[in-house]
BATIRO-115894 format. One record per residue: residue number from 1; z, x, y of N, C-alpha, C in turn. Coordinates in steps of 0.2 Angstrom, whole numbers. Layout:
<recs>
 num  n.zz  n.xx  n.yy ca.zz ca.xx ca.yy  c.zz  c.xx  c.yy
 NUM     Z     X     Y     Z     X     Y     Z     X     Y
...
</recs>
This chain:
<recs>
 num  n.zz  n.xx  n.yy ca.zz ca.xx ca.yy  c.zz  c.xx  c.yy
   1   104   154   145   101   147   145   104   144   138
   2   107   138   139   110   135   133   104   131   129
   3   106   128   124   102   125   119    98   119   122
   4   102   115   126    99   109   129    93   111   134
   5    95   117   138    90   119   143    84   122   140
   6    85   125   134    79   128   130    75   123   127
   7    78   117   125    74   112   122    70   109   128
   8    73   108   134    70   105   140    64   109   142
   9    65   116   142    59   120   144    54   120   139
  10    55   119   133    50   119   128    46   112   128
  11    50   107   130    46   101   131    42   101   137
  12    44   104   142    40   104   148    34   108   147
  13    34   114   143    29   118   142    24   114   138
  14    26   111   133    22   107   128    18   102   132
  15    22    98   136    19    93   140    13    96   145
  16    15   102   148    10   105   152     4   107   148
  17     5   109   142    -1   111   138    -5   104   136
  18    -2    99   135    -5    93   133    -9    90   140
  19    -6    91   145    -9    89   152   -16    92   153
  20   -16    99   151   -22   103   152   -27   100   147
  21   -25    99   141   -29    97   136   -32    90   138
  22   -28    86   141   -30    79   143   -35    79   148
  23   -34    84   153   -40    85   158   -46    86   155
  24   -46    91   150   -52    93   147   -55    87   143
  25   -51    84   139   -53    78   135   -56    73   139
  26   -53    71   145   -56    66   149   -63    68   152
  27   -63    74   154   -70    76   156   -75    76   150
  28   -73    78   144   -78    78   139   -80    71   137
  29   -75    66   137   -76    59   136   -81    56   141
  30   -80    58   147   -84    55   152   -91    57   152
  31   -92    64   151   -99    67   151  -103    66   144
  32   -99    66   139  -102    66   132  -102    60   128
  33   -97    56   129   -97    50   125  -102    45   126
  34  -104    43   133  -109    39   134  -116    41   131
  35  -118    47   132  -125    49   129  -124    49   122
  36  -119    51   119  -118    50   111  -119    43   109
  37  -116    39   112  -116    32   111  -124    29   111
  38  -127    31   116  -134    29   117  -138    32   111
  39  -137    39   109  -141    42   104  -140    38    97
  40  -133    36    96  -132    32    90  -136    26    90
  41  -136    23    96  -140    16    96  -147    17    94
  42  -150    23    97  -158    24    95  -158    26    88
  43  -154    29    85  -154    31    78  -153    25    74
  44  -150    20    76  -149    14    72  -156    10    72
  45  -159    10    78  -166     7    78  -171    11    73
  46  -170    18    73  -175    22    69  -173    21    62
  47  -167    20    60  -165    19    53  -168    12    51
  48  -169     7    55  -171     1    53  -179     1    51
  49  -182     6    54  -189     7    52  -191    13    47
  50  -186    17    47  -188    23    43  -181    25    39
  51  -182    24    33  -176    25    28  -176    33    27
  52  -173    37    31  -173    44    30  -166    46    29
  53  -165    51    25  -158    54    24  -155    57    30
  54  -160    61    34  -157    64    39  -155    60    45
  55  -157    54    45  -155    49    50  -148    47    48
  56  -146    46    42  -140    44    40  -135    49    41
  57  -137    56    40  -133    61    41  -131    62    49
  58  -136    61    53  -135    62    60  -130    56    62
  59  -131    50    60  -127    45    62  -120    46    60
  60  -119    49    54  -112    51    52  -109    56    56
  61  -113    61    58  -110    66    62  -108    64    69
  62  -113    59    72  -111    57    78  -105    52    78
  63  -104    49    73   -98    44    72   -92    49    72
  64   -92    54    69   -87    59    69   -85    62    76
  65   -91    63    79   -90    66    86   -87    61    91
  66   -89    54    90   -86    49    94   -79    48    92
  67   -77    48    86   -70    47    84   -66    53    87
  68   -68    59    87   -64    65    90   -63    64    97
  69   -68    61   101   -68    60   108   -63    55   109
  70   -63    49   105   -58    44   106   -51    47   105
  71   -50    51   100   -43    54    99   -41    58   105
  72   -46    62   107   -44    66   113   -42    62   119
  73   -46    57   120   -45    52   126   -38    49   125
  74   -36    47   119   -30    44   118   -24    49   120
  75   -25    55   118   -20    61   119   -20    62   127
  76   -25    61   130   -25    63   138   -22    57   141
  77   -23    51   139   -20    45   142   -15    41   137
  78   -10    44   135    -6    41   130    -3    34   132
  79    -3    32   139     0    26   141    -6    21   142
  80   -12    22   139   -17    18   140   -16    11   138
  81   -12    10   133   -10     4   130    -4     1   135
  82    -5    -4   138     1    -7   142     6   -10   138
  83    10    -6   134    15    -9   130    21    -9   134
  84    25   -14   134    32   -14   137    37   -11   133
  85    42    -8   137    48    -5   134    52   -10   131
  86    56    -9   126    60   -13   123    65    -9   118
  87    71   -12   116    75    -9   112    72    -9   105
  88    73    -3   102    70    -2    95    75     1    90
  89    76    -2    84    80     0    79    76     5    74
  90    77    11    75    73    16    71    74    15    63
  91    80    14    62    82    13    54    78     7    51
  92    78     2    55    74    -4    53    66    -3    52
  93    64     1    57    57     3    57    55     7    51
  94    60    12    50    58    16    44    58    13    38
  95    63     8    37    63     4    31    57     0    30
  96    54    -3    35    48    -7    35    42    -2    33
  97    42     4    36    36     9    35    36    11    28
  98    42    12    25    42    15    18    38    10    14
  99    38     4    15    35    -1    11    27    -1    11
 100    25     3    16    18     3    17    15     9    12
 101    19    12     9    17    18     4    19    16    -3
 102    19    10    -4    21     7   -11    17    11   -17
 103    11    12   -15     6    15   -20     8    22   -22
 104    12    25   -18    14    32   -19    21    33   -22
 105    25    27   -23    32    27   -25    32    30   -32
 106    27    29   -36    27    31   -43    28    38   -44
 107    26    42   -39    26    49   -40    31    53   -35
 108    33    49   -29    37    52   -24    43    48   -24
 109    49    51   -25    55    47   -24    58    47   -17
 110    60    41   -14    63    41    -8    70    41    -8
 111    74    45    -4    81    45    -4    83    44     4
 112    87    39     4    89    37    11    96    38    12
 113    97    41    18   104    42    20   105    40    27
 114   106    33    28   106    30    34   113    29    36
 115   115    31    42   121    30    46   120    27    53
 116   125    23    56   124    21    62   118    16    63
 117   117    12    58   111     8    58   111     3    64
 118   116     2    68   117    -3    73   115     1    80
 119   112     7    79   110    11    85   103     9    87
 120   102     9    94    95     7    96    93    13   101
 121    86    13   102    83    17   107    79    13   111
 122    77    15   117    74    11   122    67    14   123
 123    61    10   121    55    13   122    49     9   120
 124    44    12   118    38     8   116    38     8   109
 125    39     2   106    40     1    99    34     3    95
 126    28     1    96    22     2    92    21    10    92
 127    22    13    98    20    20    98    26    24    94
 128    32    22    94    37    25    90    35    24    83
 129    33    18    81    32    16    74    26    21    72
 130    21    21    76    15    25    74    17    33    73
 131    22    35    77    24    42    76    28    43    70
 132    32    38    68    36    39    62    31    38    56
 133    26    34    57    21    33    51    17    39    50
 134    15    43    55    11    49    54    16    54    51
 135    22    54    52    26    59    49    27    58    42
 136    28    51    40    29    49    33    22    51    29
 137    17    49    32    10    50    29     9    58    28
 138    11    62    33    10    69    32    15    71    26
 139    21    68    25    26    70    20    23    69    13
 140    20    63    13    17    61     6    11    65     4
 141     7    67     9     1    71     8     3    78     7
 142     9    80     9    11    87     8    13    88     1
 143    15    83    -3    17    83   -10    11    82   -14
 144     9    88   -18     3    87   -22     4    83   -28
 145     9    83   -31    10    79   -37    17    75   -37
 146    22    77   -40    28    73   -39    33    77   -35
 147    37    73   -31    42    76   -27    47    71   -24
 148    50    73   -18    55    69   -15    54    69    -7
 149    55    63    -4    56    63     3    63    60     5
 150    66    63     9    73    61    11    73    59    18
 151    75    53    19    76    50    26    83    50    28
 152    84    52    34    91    52    37    91    48    44
 153    96    45    46    97    41    52   104    41    54
 154   105    44    60   112    44    62   113    45    70
 155   119    45    73   119    46    80   123    52    81
 156   121    57    85   124    63    87   124    64    94
 157   129    64    98   130    65   105   125    61   109
 158   126    54   108   122    49   111   115    49   110
 159   113    52   105   106    53   103   105    50    96
 160   100    46    95    98    44    88    94    49    85
 161    96    52    79    93    57    76    90    55    69
 162    83    56    69    80    54    63    77    60    59
 163    78    61    53    76    67    49    71    64    43
 164    65    68    43    61    66    37    59    73    34
 165    62    73    28    61    80    24    57    79    18
 166    53    83    16    49    82    10    49    89     6
 167    48    88    -1    48    94    -5    41    96    -6
 168    37    96    -1    30    98    -2    28   105    -1
 169    22   107     1    20   114     0    22   118     6
 170    25   115    11    28   119    17    23   122    21
 171    25   125    27    21   127    32    23   135    34
 172    18   139    34    20   146    36    23   147    42
 173    28   151    42    32   152    48    28   154    55
 174    23   158    54    19   160    60    15   154    63
 175    15   148    59    11   143    61    15   137    64
 176    22   137    63    26   132    65    25   131    73
 177    25   136    77    24   135    84    18   132    86
 178    13   131    82     7   128    84     6   121    82
 179    12   118    79    12   111    77    12   107    83
 180     8   101    83     7    97    89     2    99    94
 181    -2   104    92    -8   106    96   -14   103    93
 182   -18   100    98   -24    96    95   -28   101    92
 183   -31    99    86   -36   103    82   -33   108    78
 184   -26   109    78   -23   113    73   -20   109    68
 185   -21   110    62   -19   107    56   -18   111    50
 186   -13   110    46   -13   114    39   -17   111    34
 187   -20   105    35   -24   102    30   -31   104    31
 188   -35   104    25   -42   107    26   -46   102    30
 189   -45    96    30   -49    91    33   -45    88    39
 190   -40    91    41   -36    88    47   -38    90    54
 191   -36    86    59   -38    87    66   -32    89    70
 192   -26    88    67   -20    89    71   -18    84    76
 193   -22    78    76   -21    73    81   -15    69    80
 194   -14    68    73    -8    64    71    -1    67    74
 195     0    74    73     6    77    75     6    78    83
 196     0    78    86    -1    79    93     2    72    96
 197     0    66    93     3    60    95    10    60    94
 198    13    62    88    20    62    87    24    66    92
 199    22    72    94    25    76    99    25    73   106
 200    19    70   108    18    67   114    23    61   115
 201    23    57   110    27    50   110    35    52   111
 202    37    57   107    44    59   107    46    62   113
 203    42    66   116    44    69   122    43    64   128
 204    39    59   128    38    54   133    44    49   133
 205    48    49   127    54    45   127    60    49   128
 206    59    55   131    65    59   133    68    63   127
 207    65    63   121    67    66   115    65    73   114
 208    67    75   108    65    82   106    63    82    99
 209    60    87    96    58    88    89    59    95    87
 210    62    96    81    63   102    78    60   102    71
 211    57   107    69    53   108    63    56   114    59
 212    58   112    53    60   118    48    56   117    42
 213    54   123    40    49   123    34    49   130    31
 214    48   130    24    47   136    20    42   135    15
 215    37   139    15    32   138    10    34   138     3
 216    31   133     0    33   131    -7    39   127    -8
 217    43   126    -3    49   122    -4    49   115     0
 218    45   115     6    45   109     9    46   109    17
 219    46   104    20    46   104    28    51    98    30
 220    54    99    35    59    94    38    58    94    45
 221    56    87    48    56    86    55    62    82    57
 222    65    84    62    71    81    65    69    79    72
 223    69    72    73    68    69    80    75    67    83
 224    75    68    89    81    66    93    79    62    99
 225    81    56   100    80    52   105    86    49   108
 226    86    49   115    92    46   118    94    39   116
 227   100    37   115   102    31   112   103    26   118
 228   100    20   116   101    14   121   108    11   120
 229   112    10   126   118     7   125   118     0   124
 230   113    -4   127   113   -11   126   109   -13   121
 231   111   -18   117   108   -21   112   104   -27   115
 232    97   -26   116    93   -31   118    88   -33   113
 233    85   -39   114    80   -42   110    74   -42   114
 234    68   -43   110    62   -43   113    61   -50   117
 235    60   -49   123    60   -55   128    53   -58   128
 236    52   -64   131    46   -67   132    41   -63   136
 237    35   -63   135    30   -59   138    25   -63   142
 238    25   -62   149    20   -66   153    13   -62   153
 239     8   -66   152     2   -64   151    -3   -66   156
 240    -8   -63   157   -14   -65   162   -19   -69   158
 241   -17   -75   158   -22   -80   154   -25   -85   158
 242   -30   -88   155   -34   -93   159   -32  -100   156
 243   -30  -105   160   -29  -112   158   -33  -117   162
 244   -37  -120   159   -41  -125   162   -37  -132   163
 245   -40  -136   167   -37  -142   169   -36  -147   162
 246   -30  -149   161   -29  -154   156   -31  -151   149
 247   -31  -144   148   -33  -141   142   -27  -141   137
 248   -30  -143   131   -25  -143   125   -24  -136   122
 249   -18  -136   119   -16  -129   116   -22  -126   112
 250   -25  -130   108   -30  -127   103   -36  -124   107
 251   -38  -127   113   -44  -125   117   -41  -119   121
 252   -35  -119   123   -32  -113   126   -32  -107   122
 253   -31  -107   116   -32  -101   111   -39   -99   111
 254   -43  -104   110   -50  -102   109   -53   -98   115
 255   -52  -101   121   -56   -97   126   -52   -91   129
 256   -46   -90   126   -42   -84   128   -42   -79   121
 257   -47   -80   117   -47   -77   111   -47   -69   111
 258   -50   -66   116   -50   -59   117   -44   -56   119
 259   -40   -60   123   -33   -57   125   -29   -58   119
 260   -29   -63   115   -25   -64   109   -27   -58   104
 261   -33   -56   103   -35   -51    99   -32   -44   101
 262   -32   -43   108   -29   -37   110   -22   -37   109
 263   -18   -42   111   -11   -42   110    -9   -41   102
 264   -13   -45    98   -12   -44    91   -12   -37    88
 265   -18   -34    90   -19   -27    88   -13   -22    91
 266   -11   -24    97    -5   -20   100     1   -21    96
 267     2   -27    94     8   -29    90     8   -26    83
 268     3   -26    80     2   -23    73    -1   -16    73
 269     3   -12    76     0    -5    77    -2    -1    70
 270     2    -2    65     1     1    59    -5    -2    55
 271    -5    -9    55   -11   -12    52   -17   -11    55
 272   -17   -10    62   -23    -9    65   -27    -3    63
 273   -23     2    60   -27     8    58   -30     7    51
 274   -28     1    48   -31    -1    41   -36    -6    41
 275   -37    -9    47   -42   -15    47   -49   -14    44
 276   -52    -8    46   -58    -6    43   -58    -5    35
 277   -53    -2    33   -52     0    26   -51    -7    22
 278   -47   -11    25   -46   -18    21   -52   -22    21
 279   -56   -22    26   -63   -25    26   -67   -22    21
 280   -67   -16    21   -72   -12    16   -70   -14     9
 281   -64   -13     7   -61   -14     1   -62   -21    -2
 282   -59   -26     2   -58   -33     0   -63   -38     4
 283   -67   -35     8   -71   -40    12   -67   -45    16
 284   -62   -43    19   -57   -47    22   -57   -45    29
 285   -59   -50    34   -59   -49    41   -52   -51    44
 286   -47   -46    45   -41   -48    47   -41   -52    53
 287   -44   -50    58   -44   -52    65   -47   -60    65
 288   -53   -60    61   -56   -67    61   -51   -72    57
 289   -48   -69    52   -43   -74    48   -37   -76    52
 290   -35   -71    57   -29   -73    61   -31   -78    66
 291   -37   -78    68   -39   -84    73   -40   -90    69
 292   -42   -90    63   -43   -96    59   -36   -99    57
 293   -31   -94    55   -24   -97    54   -21  -100    60
 294   -22   -97    66   -19   -99    72   -21  -106    73
 295   -28  -108    73   -30  -114    74   -28  -119    69
 296   -27  -117    63   -24  -122    58   -17  -124    60
 297   -13  -119    62    -6  -120    64    -5  -124    70
 298    -9  -122    75    -9  -126    81   -11  -133    80
 299   -16  -135    76   -18  -142    74   -13  -145    69
 300    -9  -141    66    -4  -144    62    -7  -146    55
 301   -12  -142    53   -16  -144    47   -12  -140    41
 302    -7  -144    38    -3  -141    33    -7  -139    27
 303   -11  -144    25   -15  -142    18   -19  -136    19
 304   -23  -136    25   -27  -130    26   -23  -123    26
 305   -17  -124    29   -13  -118    30   -11  -115    22
 306    -9  -120    18    -7  -118    11   -13  -116     7
 307   -19  -119     8   -25  -117     4   -27  -110     6
 308   -27  -109    13   -29  -103    15   -24   -97    13
 309   -18   -99    13   -13   -94    10   -14   -92     3
 310   -16   -97    -1   -17   -96    -8   -23   -92    -9
 311   -28   -94    -5   -35   -90    -6   -34   -83    -4
 312   -30   -81     2   -29   -75     4   -25   -71    -1
 313   -19   -74    -3   -15   -70    -8   -19   -68   -14
 314   -23   -72   -17   -27   -70   -23   -32   -65   -21
 315   -35   -65   -15   -40   -60   -13   -36   -53   -12
 316   -30   -53    -9   -27   -47    -8   -25   -44   -15
 317   -22   -48   -19   -20   -46   -26   -26   -43   -30
 318   -32   -47   -30   -38   -45   -33   -40   -38   -31
 319   -40   -37   -25   -42   -30   -22   -37   -25   -22
 320   -31   -26   -25   -25   -22   -25   -24   -19   -18
 321   -24   -23   -13   -22   -22    -6   -14   -22    -5
 322   -11   -18    -1    -4   -17    -1    -1   -23     3
 323     3   -26    -1     6   -33     2    10   -32     9
 324    13   -26    10    17   -25    16    12   -25    22
 325     6   -23    21     2   -24    27     0   -31    29
 326    -1   -35    25    -2   -42    26     5   -45    29
 327    10   -44    27    16   -47    29    18   -44    36
 328    16   -38    38    17   -36    45    12   -39    49
 329     6   -40    47     1   -43    51     2   -50    53
 330     5   -54    48     6   -61    49    12   -62    54
 331    17   -57    53    23   -58    58    21   -56    65
 332    16   -51    66    13   -50    72     9   -56    75
 333     6   -60    70     2   -66    72     7   -71    75
 334    13   -71    72    18   -76    74    21   -74    81
 335    22   -68    82    25   -66    89    20   -67    94
 336    14   -66    93     9   -67    98     8   -74    99
 337     7   -78    94     6   -85    94    12   -88    99
 338    18   -86    98    24   -89   102    23   -87   109
 339    21   -81   110    20   -78   117    15   -83   120
 340    10   -84   117     4   -89   120     7   -96   121
 341    11   -98   117    14  -105   118    19  -105   124
 342    23  -100   125    27   -99   131    23   -99   137
 343    17   -95   137    13   -95   143     9  -101   144
 344     8  -105   139     4  -111   140     9  -116   143
 345    15  -117   141    20  -121   144    21  -119   151
 346    22  -113   152    24  -110   159    18  -112   164
 347    12  -111   162     6  -112   166     5  -119   167
 348     7  -124   163     6  -131   163    13  -134   167
 349    17  -129   169    23  -132   173    27  -136   168
 350    27  -134   162    32  -138   157    38  -134   155
 351    39  -129   159    45  -125   157    51  -128   157
 352    52  -134   160    58  -137   160    59  -142   154
 353    53  -143   151    53  -147   145    55  -143   139
 354    62  -142   138    64  -138   133    62  -141   126
 355    63  -148   126    62  -151   120    55  -150   117
 356    50  -151   122    43  -150   120    42  -143   117
 357    45  -138   120    43  -131   118    47  -130   111
 358    53  -132   111    56  -131   104    53  -134    98
 359    51  -140   100    47  -144    94    41  -140    92
 360    37  -138    97    31  -134    95    33  -128    92
 361    38  -124    94    40  -118    91    43  -119    84
 362    46  -124    83    49  -126    76    43  -127    71
 363    38  -131    74    32  -132    69    28  -126    68
 364    28  -122    73    24  -115    72    27  -111    67
 365    34  -110    68    38  -106    63    38  -109    56
 366    38  -115    56    38  -118    49    31  -117    45
 367    26  -118    49    19  -117    46    18  -109    44
 368    20  -105    49    19   -98    47    23   -96    41
 369    29   -99    40    34   -97    34    30  -100    28
 370    27  -106    29    24  -109    23    18  -105    21
 371    14  -102    26     9   -98    24    11   -92    20
 372    17   -88    23    19   -82    20    22   -84    12
 373    25   -90    12    28   -92     5    22   -93     0
 374    17   -96     2    11   -98    -3     7   -92    -4
 375     6   -87     1     3   -81     1     6   -77    -5
 376    13   -76    -4    16   -72    -9    16   -74   -16
 377    17   -81   -16    16   -84   -23    10   -83   -26
 378     4   -84   -22    -2   -83   -25    -4   -76   -27
 379    -1   -71   -22    -2   -64   -24     2   -62   -30
 380     8   -65   -31    12   -63   -37     9   -66   -43
 381     7   -72   -43     4   -76   -49    -2   -72   -51
 382    -7   -70   -47   -13   -66   -49   -11   -60   -52
 383    -6   -56   -49    -4   -50   -52    -1   -51   -59
 384     3   -56   -59     6   -58   -66     1   -59   -71
 385    -4   -63   -69   -10   -64   -74   -14   -58   -76
 386   -15   -54   -71   -18   -48   -72   -14   -43   -77
 387    -8   -43   -75    -4   -39   -80    -4   -41   -87
 388    -3   -48   -88    -4   -51   -94   -10   -50   -98
 389   -16   -50   -94   -22   -49   -97   -23   -42   -99
 390   -20   -37   -95   -20   -30   -97   -16   -29  -103
 391   -10   -32  -103    -6   -31  -109    -9   -34  -115
 392   -12   -39  -115   -16   -42  -121   -22   -37  -123
 393   -25   -34  -118   -30   -30  -120   -27   -23  -123
 394   -22   -21  -121   -19   -15  -124   -16   -17  -131
 395   -13   -23  -132   -11   -25  -138   -17   -25  -143
 396   -23   -28  -141   -28   -29  -145   -31   -22  -147
 397   -31   -17  -142   -33   -10  -144   -29    -7  -148
 398   -22    -9  -148   -17    -6  -153   -18    -8  -160
 399   -22   -13  -161   -23   -16  -168   -31   -16  -169
 400   -34   -10  -170   -41   -10  -171   -43   -12  -178
 401   -44   -18  -180   -46   -21  -186   -53   -20  -187
 402   -55   -15  -192   -62   -13  -192   -65   -16  -199
 403   -70   -20  -199   -73   -22  -205   -78   -17  -208
 404   -77   -16  -215   -81   -11  -219   -86   -15  -222
 405   -85   -20  -226   -89   -24  -229   -87   -32  -227
 406   -91   -36  -230   -90   -43  -229   -83   -45  -231
 407   -80   -42  -236   -74   -44  -239   -68   -38  -238
 408   -70   -33  -235   -65   -27  -234   -65   -25  -227
 409   -58   -24  -225   -57   -21  -218   -52   -16  -218
 410   -52   -12  -213   -47    -6  -212   -43    -7  -206
 411   -37    -5  -206   -33    -6  -200   -30     1  -199
 412   -33     6  -195   -30    13  -194   -24    12  -189
 413   -18    14  -190   -13    14  -185   -11    21  -183
 414   -11    22  -176    -9    28  -174    -3    27  -169
 415     1    32  -169     7    32  -164    13    28  -166
 416    17    26  -161    23    22  -163    21    15  -165
 417    25    13  -170    24     6  -172    31     2  -171
 418    32    -2  -167    38    -5  -165    37   -13  -167
 419    43   -17  -166    43   -24  -168    37   -28  -164
 420    37   -26  -157    32   -29  -153    25   -28  -156
 421    23   -22  -158    17   -20  -160    15   -24  -167
 422    21   -24  -171    20   -28  -177    19   -35  -177
 423    21   -38  -171    20   -45  -170    13   -46  -168
 424    10   -41  -165     3   -41  -163    -2   -40  -169
 425     1   -36  -174    -3   -35  -180    -3   -41  -184
 426     3   -44  -185     4   -50  -189    -1   -56  -186
 427    -1   -57  -180    -5   -62  -177   -13   -61  -178
 428   -15   -54  -177   -22   -53  -177   -24   -53  -185
 429   -20   -50  -189   -22   -49  -196   -22   -56  -200
 430   -17   -60  -199   -17   -66  -202   -23   -71  -199
 431   -24   -70  -193   -30   -74  -190   -36   -72  -193
 432   -37   -65  -193   -43   -63  -196   -45   -64  -203
 433   -39   -64  -207   -40   -66  -214   -42   -73  -215
 434   -38   -77  -211   -40   -84  -211   -47   -86  -209
 435   -50   -82  -205   -56   -84  -202   -62   -81  -206
 436   -61   -75  -209   -66   -72  -213   -65   -71  -220
 437   -59   -73  -223   -57   -72  -230   -58   -65  -232
 438   -55   -61  -229   -55   -54  -231   -51   -53  -238
 439   -54   -50  -242   -51   -49  -249   -46   -43  -250
 440   -48   -38  -246   -45   -31  -246   -44   -29  -239
 441   -37   -27  -237   -36   -24  -231   -32   -18  -232
 442   -35   -12  -229   -32    -6  -230   -28    -4  -223
 443   -22    -3  -224   -18     0  -219   -18     8  -219
 444   -21    11  -214   -20    18  -215   -14    21  -210
 445    -9    23  -213    -3    25  -209    -3    33  -208
 446    -8    36  -209    -8    43  -208    -6    46  -201
 447    -8    41  -196    -6    43  -189     1    40  -187
 448     5    38  -191    11    35  -189    17    40  -192
 449    20    43  -188    25    48  -190    32    45  -192
 450    34    40  -188    40    37  -190    40    30  -189
 451    44    26  -193    45    19  -193    53    18  -194
 452    56    14  -190    63    12  -191    64     8  -197
 453    70     7  -199    71     3  -205    69    -4  -204
 454    72    -7  -198    70   -14  -197    63   -15  -196
 455    59   -10  -194    52   -11  -193    49   -11  -200
 456    51    -7  -205    48    -7  -211    49   -13  -215
 457    55   -16  -214    57   -23  -217    52   -28  -214
 458    51   -28  -208    46   -32  -205    39   -31  -207
 459    37   -25  -208    31   -24  -211    30   -27  -218
 460    35   -26  -222    35   -29  -229    34   -37  -229
 461    37   -40  -224    36   -47  -223    29   -49  -221
 462    26   -45  -217    19   -46  -216    14   -45  -222
 463    16   -40  -226    12   -38  -232    13   -44  -237
 464    19   -48  -237    20   -53  -241    16   -59  -239
 465    15   -60  -232    11   -65  -229     3   -64  -231
 466     1   -58  -231    -6   -56  -233    -7   -58  -240
 467    -2   -56  -244    -3   -58  -251    -3   -66  -252
 468     0   -69  -249     0   -77  -249    -7   -79  -248
 469   -10   -76  -243   -17   -78  -241   -22   -76  -246
 470   -20   -73  -252   -25   -70  -256   -29   -64  -255
 471   -26   -60  -250   -28   -54  -248   -24   -48  -251
 472   -28   -43  -254   -24   -37  -257   -23   -32  -251
 473   -17   -30  -250   -15   -24  -245   -15   -18  -249
 474   -18   -13  -246   -18    -6  -248   -16    -2  -243
 475   -11     3  -244    -8     7  -239    -9    14  -241
 476   -12    18  -236   -14    25  -237   -11    29  -232
 477   -10    36  -233    -8    41  -229    -1    40  -226
 478     4    37  -230    10    36  -228    14    43  -228
 479    17    44  -222    20    51  -221    27    52  -224
 480    29    58  -226    35    60  -230    41    57  -226
 481    41    57  -219    47    55  -215    48    48  -217
 482    43    44  -217    44    36  -218    46    35  -225
 483    43    39  -230    45    39  -237    53    40  -238
 484    55    45  -235    62    47  -235    67    41  -232
 485    64    38  -227    68    32  -224    68    26  -229
 486    63    25  -232    63    20  -237    67    21  -243
 487    67    27  -246    71    29  -251    78    28  -250
 488    80    31  -243    87    30  -241    90    23  -241
 489    85    19  -240    87    12  -239    85     7  -244
 490    83    10  -250    81     6  -256    75     2  -255
 491    70     4  -251    65     0  -249    59     2  -253
 492    54    -3  -255    48    -1  -259    43    -6  -258
 493    37    -3  -258    31    -7  -257    29   -11  -264
 494    33   -10  -269    31   -13  -276    30   -21  -275
 495    24   -23  -278    22   -30  -278    20   -32  -272
 496    20   -28  -267    18   -30  -260    11   -27  -258
 497    10   -21  -261     4   -17  -259     2   -12  -264
 498    -4   -10  -264    -6    -4  -268    -5     2  -263
 499    -3     8  -265    -3    14  -261    -7    19  -264
 500   -10    23  -259   -15    29  -261   -13    34  -256
 501   -14    40  -258   -12    46  -254   -16    47  -248
 502   -23    46  -248   -27    46  -243   -32    40  -242
 503   -35    40  -236   -39    34  -235   -46    35  -239
 504   -48    41  -240   -54    43  -244   -53    40  -251
 505   -47    42  -254   -46    39  -261   -46    32  -261
 506   -43    28  -256   -43    21  -256   -50    18  -256
 507   -54    21  -251   -61    19  -250   -65    20  -256
 508   -65    26  -259   -69    27  -265   -67    22  -271
 509   -61    21  -272   -59    17  -277   -61     9  -276
 510   -60     7  -270   -62     0  -268   -69    -1  -268
 511   -73     4  -266   -80     3  -266   -83     4  -273
 512   -80     8  -277   -82     9  -284   -81     2  -288
 513   -75    -1  -286   -74    -8  -289   -80   -13  -287
 514   -82   -13  -281   -87   -17  -279   -93   -16  -282
 515   -95   -10  -284  -101    -8  -287  -101   -11  -294
</recs>
């Protein structure tokens, strides 16, 4: 038996196993899901009248059970979503998916080795994207602290080969053969459904999966899918929509709202998984907002589109939501909106009026682009303002000016003192002396190990300014390393400040003078 036959046999065995699991899952879903749903409803009523902890626990457990059944049902009927086949560029999809993990890039480096990026496969785009997303997610989660994920894309023997390799914890050899089996997971809280979906999708697309792993070193998934020879683009989609007599485009969208929502959720497969989380974190209803945006665009309400974009951009930035999710969502809104426009013209027998269609299409694309531009500007502006506010807060904390008496304050400096920090010191000290008329300011340098020569010169200038304002500077705790630098460069604090060995000595002397 050659390698190809071996892979084919393994695929057939795995599909057979999944079919058996699917039959069991369908039976469980039919017999158990409806009663569990009913019980959940009664518990909700009970909760409204009796605020009991056990009711909440029961609800939570039932929700988990329902979620498990939904996952099993999806495995048993992977083609439940009527998604059309199309040509898919896996290198492009990988590039887009990596952006969804921007919050992890600070600890995990991404290495890309992409070849043959003009190669396509033919299949269900959203299912393939979800499979790649699950593998990337697993790779990030397998790396406990810092590490690397290496992505490869190339063509081998008329197959597009994608490799996702991480430097994570790895998988024991005896458990590799169980990967892709429902309810088997190497994670403590995992269900195994993610990898089950990955294996199912790849096999359904005529592909194969190989897994290489070593405990403590990492794991590598290699996907191989037949290459599509023709470069095709996503065509128009004919939909089963309702059109009333003499109905305007706006009303057409309103009464076909449910179909629009279904199509949108299918187009934005990755964002769909995050809708509940985004609503919980930022109180943002993505689906409702999509309907609002579509009506603004269809009505040509440019000002409302811009205002809505600015509002949404600030909200996403304020709640630290990932920008890539919104960008993918809005592009999905664009695609579905144009599909609806095509079907609207087709059903009104205006298909021959190309000028009318192109005019509408141009206006829609223009308004969607405006939304994205103003959204990104608003998002970026808020982030910039937030960073500036945080920077100012850090700067203020780095200059802790502490009042001891009405006329005396102390400035303890710890850590590195560079030109930027000296500028903050100058601004805060000069302003404070001017506002409160401090007579004595003690600089405690015992926490500063090193100061460069140019920094010391700048510090002397600040001391001169303090003296000009009638305030006496006292320096304590200066370290030997700084003294050596000053001696080597002929620098002295003479006539600029009084120096004392320790802060205690300076305080005792100054307080004694006051007495």
